[in-house]
N, CA, C and O atoms as CSV, one atom per row, in Angstrom:
chain,resi,resn,atom,element,x,y,z
A,1,MET,N,N,0.844,-1.164,0.000
A,1,MET,CA,C,0.000,0.000,0.000
A,1,MET,C,C,0.897,1.237,0.000
A,1,MET,O,O,1.875,1.299,0.745
A,2,ALA,N,N,0.567,2.210,-0.826
A,2,ALA,CA,C,1.347,3.440,-0.911
A,2,ALA,C,C,1.063,4.329,0.290
A,2,ALA,O,O,-0.038,4.320,0.841
A,3,SER,N,N,2.055,5.084,0.680
A,3,SER,CA,C,1.881,6.034,1.779
A,3,SER,C,C,1.150,7.263,1.271
A,3,SER,O,O,1.400,7.742,0.165
A,4,VAL,N,N,0.253,7.759,2.089
A,4,VAL,CA,C,-0.505,8.951,1.745
A,4,VAL,C,C,-0.428,9.903,2.923
A,4,VAL,O,O,-0.673,9.507,4.063
A,5,ILE,N,N,-0.093,11.139,2.658
A,5,ILE,CA,C,-0.064,12.158,3.700
A,5,ILE,C,C,-1.170,13.153,3.396
A,5,ILE,O,O,-1.238,13.716,2.303
A,6,ILE,N,N,-2.030,13.360,4.375
A,6,ILE,CA,C,-3.119,14.316,4.223
A,6,ILE,C,C,-2.910,15.407,5.264
A,6,ILE,O,O,-2.810,15.130,6.459
A,7,ARG,N,N,-2.845,16.634,4.803
A,7,ARG,CA,C,-2.669,17.764,5.708
A,7,ARG,C,C,-3.766,18.775,5.447
A,7,ARG,O,O,-4.201,18.962,4.310
A,8,GLY,N,N,-4.199,19.414,6.495
A,8,GLY,CA,C,-5.215,20.445,6.329
A,8,GLY,C,C,-5.164,21.419,7.483
A,8,GLY,O,O,-4.669,21.102,8.564
A,9,THR,N,N,-5.675,22.593,7.242
A,9,THR,CA,C,-5.760,23.610,8.277
A,9,THR,C,C,-7.210,24.043,8.393
A,9,THR,O,O,-7.841,24.417,7.405
A,10,ILE,N,N,-7.720,23.989,9.587
A,10,ILE,CA,C,-9.084,24.432,9.843
A,10,ILE,C,C,-8.999,25.537,10.879
A,10,ILE,O,O,-8.451,25.346,11.965
A,11,GLU,N,N,-9.543,26.689,10.536
A,11,GLU,CA,C,-9.519,27.812,11.458
A,11,GLU,C,C,-10.908,27.997,12.051
A,11,GLU,O,O,-11.919,27.763,11.390
A,12,GLY,N,N,-10.937,28.416,13.294
A,12,GLY,CA,C,-12.207,28.659,13.959
A,12,GLY,C,C,-12.544,27.537,14.918
A,12,GLY,O,O,-11.693,26.719,15.267
A,13,GLU,N,N,-13.797,27.512,15.340
A,13,GLU,CA,C,-14.245,26.522,16.317
A,13,GLU,C,C,-14.401,25.161,15.651
A,13,GLU,O,O,-15.050,25.046,14.611
A,14,PHE,N,N,-13.822,24.155,16.234
A,14,PHE,CA,C,-13.868,22.797,15.692
A,14,PHE,C,C,-14.813,21.986,16.565
A,14,PHE,O,O,-14.378,21.265,17.463
A,15,THR,N,N,-16.106,22.107,16.298
A,15,THR,CA,C,-17.132,21.460,17.106
A,15,THR,C,C,-17.225,19.975,16.775
A,15,THR,O,O,-16.668,19.513,15.779
A,16,ASP,N,N,-17.934,19.235,17.622
A,16,ASP,CA,C,-18.144,17.808,17.357
A,16,ASP,C,C,-18.891,17.606,16.047
A,16,ASP,O,O,-18.584,16.680,15.296
A,17,LYS,N,N,-19.872,18.465,15.764
A,17,LYS,CA,C,-20.625,18.352,14.511
A,17,LYS,C,C,-19.697,18.561,13.319
A,17,LYS,O,O,-19.771,17.822,12.336
A,18,LEU,N,N,-18.832,19.553,13.400
A,18,LEU,CA,C,-17.887,19.809,12.314
A,18,LEU,C,C,-16.927,18.640,12.144
A,18,LEU,O,O,-16.593,18.278,11.015
A,19,LYS,N,N,-16.479,18.044,13.243
A,19,LYS,CA,C,-15.597,16.875,13.171
A,19,LYS,C,C,-16.275,15.730,12.433
A,19,LYS,O,O,-15.662,15.083,11.584
A,20,ARG,N,N,-17.558,15.476,12.761
A,20,ARG,CA,C,-18.295,14.393,12.092
A,20,ARG,C,C,-18.463,14.677,10.602
A,20,ARG,O,O,-18.256,13.791,9.773
A,21,GLU,N,N,-18.837,15.908,10.260
A,21,GLU,CA,C,-19.039,16.267,8.859
A,21,GLU,C,C,-17.728,16.187,8.073
A,21,GLU,O,O,-17.715,15.741,6.926
A,22,TYR,N,N,-16.639,16.618,8.686
A,22,TYR,CA,C,-15.323,16.542,8.045
A,22,TYR,C,C,-14.937,15.084,7.812
A,22,TYR,O,O,-14.442,14.729,6.742
A,23,ALA,N,N,-15.167,14.242,8.819
A,23,ALA,CA,C,-14.836,12.817,8.697
A,23,ALA,C,C,-15.648,12.166,7.580
A,23,ALA,O,O,-15.118,11.362,6.814
A,24,LYS,N,N,-16.929,12.508,7.487
A,24,LYS,CA,C,-17.779,11.950,6.424
A,24,LYS,C,C,-17.286,12.386,5.044
A,24,LYS,O,O,-17.197,11.576,4.121
A,25,ALA,N,N,-16.968,13.668,4.917
A,25,ALA,CA,C,-16.490,14.176,3.628
A,25,ALA,C,C,-15.162,13.526,3.250
A,25,ALA,O,O,-14.956,13.143,2.099
A,26,LEU,N,N,-14.273,13.405,4.216
A,26,LEU,CA,C,-12.983,12.764,3.963
A,26,LEU,C,C,-13.175,11.302,3.566
A,26,LEU,O,O,-12.502,10.813,2.658
A,27,ALA,N,N,-14.082,10.609,4.236
A,27,ALA,CA,C,-14.357,9.207,3.899
A,27,ALA,C,C,-14.861,9.080,2.466
A,27,ALA,O,O,-14.429,8.188,1.736
A,28,ARG,N,N,-15.777,9.970,2.053
A,28,ARG,CA,C,-16.295,9.917,0.679
A,28,ARG,C,C,-15.169,10.127,-0.336
A,28,ARG,O,O,-15.111,9.444,-1.358
A,29,ILE,N,N,-14.293,11.062,-0.050
A,29,ILE,CA,C,-13.176,11.341,-0.958
A,29,ILE,C,C,-12.237,10.142,-1.041
A,29,ILE,O,O,-11.840,9.738,-2.134
A,30,LEU,N,N,-11.881,9.572,0.112
A,30,LEU,CA,C,-10.963,8.431,0.130
A,30,LEU,C,C,-11.566,7.214,-0.563
A,30,LEU,O,O,-10.868,6.515,-1.298
A,31,ILE,N,N,-12.849,6.953,-0.340
A,31,ILE,CA,C,-13.502,5.813,-0.992
A,31,ILE,C,C,-13.527,6.013,-2.503
A,31,ILE,O,O,-13.265,5.077,-3.258
A,32,ALA,N,N,-13.838,7.224,-2.946
A,32,ALA,CA,C,-13.867,7.501,-4.384
A,32,ALA,C,C,-12.479,7.345,-5.005
A,32,ALA,O,O,-12.346,6.866,-6.131
A,33,GLU,N,N,-11.455,7.748,-4.269
A,33,GLU,CA,C,-10.087,7.720,-4.800
A,33,GLU,C,C,-9.451,6.334,-4.725
A,33,GLU,O,O,-8.782,5.905,-5.665
A,34,TYR,N,N,-9.659,5.628,-3.602
A,34,TYR,CA,C,-8.924,4.381,-3.352
A,34,TYR,C,C,-9.791,3.129,-3.281
A,34,TYR,O,O,-9.261,2.019,-3.313
A,35,GLY,N,N,-11.101,3.280,-3.187
A,35,GLY,CA,C,-11.990,2.127,-3.122
A,35,GLY,C,C,-12.278,1.692,-1.692
A,35,GLY,O,O,-11.537,2.006,-0.761
A,36,LYS,N,N,-13.381,0.958,-1.547
A,36,LYS,CA,C,-13.843,0.541,-0.217
A,36,LYS,C,C,-12.878,-0.405,0.483
A,36,LYS,O,O,-12.644,-0.268,1.684
A,37,GLU,N,N,-12.323,-1.347,-0.235
A,37,GLU,CA,C,-11.445,-2.342,0.399
A,37,GLU,C,C,-10.194,-1.693,0.985
A,37,GLU,O,O,-9.780,-2.027,2.095
A,38,THR,N,N,-9.602,-0.780,0.250
A,38,THR,CA,C,-8.420,-0.081,0.765
A,38,THR,C,C,-8.782,0.732,1.998
A,38,THR,O,O,-8.026,0.759,2.969
A,39,CYS,N,N,-9.928,1.393,1.968
A,39,CYS,CA,C,-10.357,2.193,3.117
A,39,CYS,C,C,-10.629,1.315,4.332
A,39,CYS,O,O,-10.349,1.714,5.463
A,40,LYS,N,N,-11.172,0.124,4.107
A,40,LYS,CA,C,-11.386,-0.807,5.225
A,40,LYS,C,C,-10.051,-1.202,5.851
A,40,LYS,O,O,-9.936,-1.291,7.073
A,41,LYS,N,N,-9.042,-1.439,5.011
A,41,LYS,CA,C,-7.709,-1.785,5.514
A,41,LYS,C,C,-7.110,-0.630,6.317
A,41,LYS,O,O,-6.488,-0.846,7.357
A,42,ILE,N,N,-7.301,0.584,5.831
A,42,ILE,CA,C,-6.806,1.760,6.558
A,42,ILE,C,C,-7.476,1.851,7.920
A,42,ILE,O,O,-6.803,2.102,8.921
A,43,LEU,N,N,-8.785,1.653,7.977
A,43,LEU,CA,C,-9.507,1.701,9.255
A,43,LEU,C,C,-9.007,0.644,10.222
A,43,LEU,O,O,-8.858,0.911,11.415
A,44,GLU,N,N,-8.748,-0.553,9.718
A,44,GLU,CA,C,-8.227,-1.615,10.581
A,44,GLU,C,C,-6.864,-1.230,11.157
A,44,GLU,O,O,-6.594,-1.476,12.332
A,45,GLU,N,N,-6.014,-0.632,10.337
A,45,GLU,CA,C,-4.702,-0.187,10.814
A,45,GLU,C,C,-4.849,0.910,11.865
A,45,GLU,O,O,-4.134,0.914,12.866
A,46,LEU,N,N,-5.767,1.829,11.640
A,46,LEU,CA,C,-5.996,2.896,12.615
A,46,LEU,C,C,-6.503,2.336,13.939
A,46,LEU,O,O,-6.113,2.800,15.011
A,47,LYS,N,N,-7.374,1.336,13.854
A,47,LYS,CA,C,-7.885,0.705,15.077
A,47,LYS,C,C,-6.753,0.039,15.853
A,47,LYS,O,O,-6.702,0.126,17.080
A,48,LYS,N,N,-5.842,-0.627,15.138
A,48,LYS,CA,C,-4.693,-1.271,15.788
A,48,LYS,C,C,-3.815,-0.233,16.475
A,48,LYS,O,O,-3.363,-0.438,17.601
A,49,ASP,N,N,-3.578,0.882,15.789
A,49,ASP,CA,C,-2.716,1.935,16.329
A,49,ASP,C,C,-3.321,2.599,17.560
A,49,ASP,O,O,-2.592,3.094,18.419
A,50,ASN,N,N,-4.646,2.614,17.651
A,50,ASN,CA,C,-5.319,3.289,18.763
A,50,ASN,C,C,-5.682,2.358,19.906
A,50,ASN,O,O,-6.297,2.802,20.875
A,51,SER,N,N,-5.319,1.072,19.828
A,51,SER,CA,C,-5.658,0.163,20.930
A,51,SER,C,C,-4.505,-0.043,21.857
A,51,SER,O,O,-4.623,-0.779,22.836
């Protein structure tokens, strides 16, 4: 799997609602770009890193 670096700057209040909406938008972009299976693998890796 290729390495991907995603960087962004968000100014202002970062509410829980904004976090959810940002996550949904990012998920749609990643799925469109890399496909569902790759995104599932990324999620599994993130879960491992956070346990």
